[in-house]
N, C-alpha and C positions, 0 to 999 in steps of 0.2 A: 667624582674626584676629577680638578680643572689642572693640567699638567701645562704651562704656559713656559716658551723661551722668547726673552729678545734678539731680535738679528739683527747683528753688525755689518752695516754695509762692504765692510771690508772681508769679509766671511765670503769665500770663493763660493756661489752659485750652486755648482754642477750637484754637488751633494746632497744640496736640498732638494733641488728638484729632482733627482735618481729616488731620492726619502721616499717622494711623496707621490711620484709618476702621475703630475696631474698638469695637463695642461693651462688652463686655469690658474691656478698656481705658479707656473712658471710665468707666464704672460703677466701675474701680479707680480713678480719679483723683478723682473724684468724694468714693470714701470716704476717701480720704488727706489731702482736705482741709477736710471739716466733716462727713462720718458716723463708721463707725463704727471707721476706724484713724486719726481725727486726731487722737489719741493716740500715735504711732507714729512714729518719729523721720523721716529721711528717706526719698526713694524713688528708684531708680536704673532706668533703661531698660537696656536691650543689645539689641545687634543682633550677628548674629551672619555675619560675612562672611569669603569665601573671599579667602585670601590674594593681594591683587593688585586685588581687584576696589572699583569704585567702589557706591555706597550703590545697593542696587537698589529694584525697585517691585514690588509685588503687582498681581494683574489690575486689585484697583479704582480703581488711580493711586496710591495712598498706601503709606507704604512697610512693611514687611514687620511681618508680626505682632511682638510684642518680647519679649526675656525683662523680666519685672521683677522689682527684689527690692525689700525692705522690710526699715528696719531698726526693729528690737524694741526700745522704752525699758523698763527694770528699771520693774516695776508695770503696764505698757502692757494693750495687747489680749493675751489666753492664746495660748499658741502654735498650741493647735487649731482657736483662730477665724481665727486669719492663713492656716494652711494652707488649711482649707476657702474663704476666699476668694479665695485662690488658684491653688486647683483649681477654682473657679467651681461649688462642689457642698459643705455642710456634711457633716462629718467625721459617723459616725454615733458612739455613746457608744462603741463596743468600740473604734472609730479612735481617739477622744479617751484613751480610756486606755492604749492601747499608747503613744502619744506621752507622757504624763505618767508612764509608766513609763520609757520611755526618759530623761527627762529626771531622774527620780531616779536614776539610774543612772550620771549625770555624777559626778565628783568636785565638792565645794567650789567653788564660783567660776566652775564653766562653766558656760555659757547658750548659748543660739542666739541671735545676735545679728542675723543675717539671714536671711531666708526669700526663695524664690525662688520665683515662676513660670515653670517652662522652657516658654512656650507654643509657642515655635517650634521644639522638639523633638518627637519621637516620641513619641504617645501624653503627651503636655504633661505629663511628672510636674513634682514642686515637689523642692527643695532645701533643706535645713536645714544652718546653717554654723554651727558653734559656735566659741569664743573663750574663754580660758582652761584652753585642755585643754592641759599639757603636753607635746609632741612626742614625747616619751619613754615618755609614759602612754597616747598614741593605740591605740598596736595592742591592748595588755591592754585598753582599755574599748570597742573596735570590736569585739572577736573574737565576743562574743557575739549582736553587731546585724547584721551587713553580711557577704554569700556570703564563706563561706569560699574561693572560688576568686580573691578578692583581696587575703586577707588577706599571703601571700609579698611582692607587691608594696609592703601598707603596713607593711609590718615594715621591707623594705629604705629604702622613700620616708623612714620615721619616721628610719632613722639616716643618711640625706643631710639632712636637713632640720635636723637636730641646731645647738640654740645658736641658733633663729632667735628673735628679740623678736614679740611680739605673734602667736603661733600661732594661725592659725585650722585646722578640721578642717572637711568638708563630706562630707554623701551625699546621693542622691537618690531618692526615693519614688513610688510610684504606689498607689493608693487602690484596692480592689474597689468592687464598689458598694454593699455593705452591712459589711462586718466587716472585710476584710482590707487590710492595710498590706505590701507589697513593698520592700525594700531593693532597689538597682539594682546592679549588679558595677562600681560607681567610687566611688571614694572621692579628697577633695583635702584635699592637705595643703600649705598656706601659710603663709607667714611674712615677715618683713624686720627689717631695723633701722631705728634713729627716726634716727640721723645718715647723712649721704650718703657713698660710698665713699671719697671724698678724707681724710672723717674717722673709718671703722670700717672696718677692713680684714675685717672678719668677712665683707662683700659678696662681696670680691673669692675669700677663701677657700670659703666657702658653692658658687660658680660654676667654683671649682677642681675640687672634689667633683665636682660636676657634670660636667665636662667629664673627668675622669678614669674614671667610670662610666660613658662614652659618651653622656649625656643631651643633652648639646648641645657644639658646637665651640668651640675657640678664640676664634676671631672673633667668632662671635655673642657668646659673653660678654662680653668686650672693648667690641664693639659695646653693649653693655647700659650696662655701669659708665660708658660716656663719654655717656651717653644726656642727663643732666641740662644743662641751660643756657638762654640768653635769647636769643628771637631778637625784631627787628625787622622794619619795613619795607626797611630799608636793606639786611639782612643775608639777608632772604628775598624779596627784592623780586618774583623771579618767581612764589612759592605766595601772597603774602599778597594777605588779601582784602581788600584796600581799600574795592572798593563798601559793603560791610556793617559796615567798622569803623573808616575812614577811614584817615589814614598814621602818627597816633600811636597807641602802645601797645605794650605787651609781653606774647608768648608763652613763658609760662615750663615749662619741661621739670623734673619730677620723679622718680625713681625711686618706684616703688610698693611691688612686692612680688612674689614671686618661689612659682611654685607646681611640685606635684607633682601629677601625677593616677593614682592604680593604678587599673591594672585588671587581667581576669582573665590567669594565667600568668605574672606578675611580671611584668608591663610596665608600664610608667613612660612617663608622656608629661610634659618639662618643658616649661613656661611660665611666661614673666615678663611684667612690666605697668610703665607708665608711667603718670602723672598729667599732665594740661596743665591750663593757669590763663590763662583772659588779664585782663592789666592792664593798663585802661583810663587816658590819659592820659600825655602825654610828659614829666613828671617823677615820676609814680607811684613808691611805695616797692614794691620787690618784694620778696614773700614769702620769706624763709628756708626755706619746708617747703610742701605746700601740702595740704590737708587734706581726706581723701579721705572 
């Protein structure tokens, strides 16, 4: 289970730094607030949690080292510089040229929107996530870049994701000590629809395709489609954090996106994501959607 939080630049950094007990995270947070990453967009932190687990702690008493995600803004910090920061070591000229060459291969309008430091994963790779690459074109564009072992799954996944709005495509990288750049055998294919399922039947059609393909059960698909809603202290009394937020307010749930992860030998893994927002105040207006 992935649990992600969007960080507000107005949020005091002391509590975050203490929670993760990581010099690397402290340096990244400072760079995002006022340093080399100050003109980038939003910052996300993500925790990898086993299904059914509570938030664990590291041996030092803080939370486990997170995955960090930086939103890139047009005209902001160069991608190679962002990847060097996430890698915690500057890219070589050869590595930067490789990244630039990949960018030139992408169709017009496609760009890296998010860059991730997968610090909690083995080998601490980085991830680049492209937006504006139509799902129908993904296999052709990725074929020269990613390991051949994942291409069968990429092609199958692209068909199963056909028609999604806001398509995103991602792959993971590890860098050698000097010049090497290796693309790992994993590709993410994701997308969503701007309107909720009750107004856009394409959500249901997408998940029905996944169910027929054996990627999810009909029960899980239906649970996701029905997940949007609003809770208050009175509807979720046993779980409501009254000590932290009081009795007023609304906890809003909306669908975020669906994702297929392509792996070697034609394997696909299906994932679905929700967005949550707490709206303060007894009579506050509830958002029609949650900005991700």
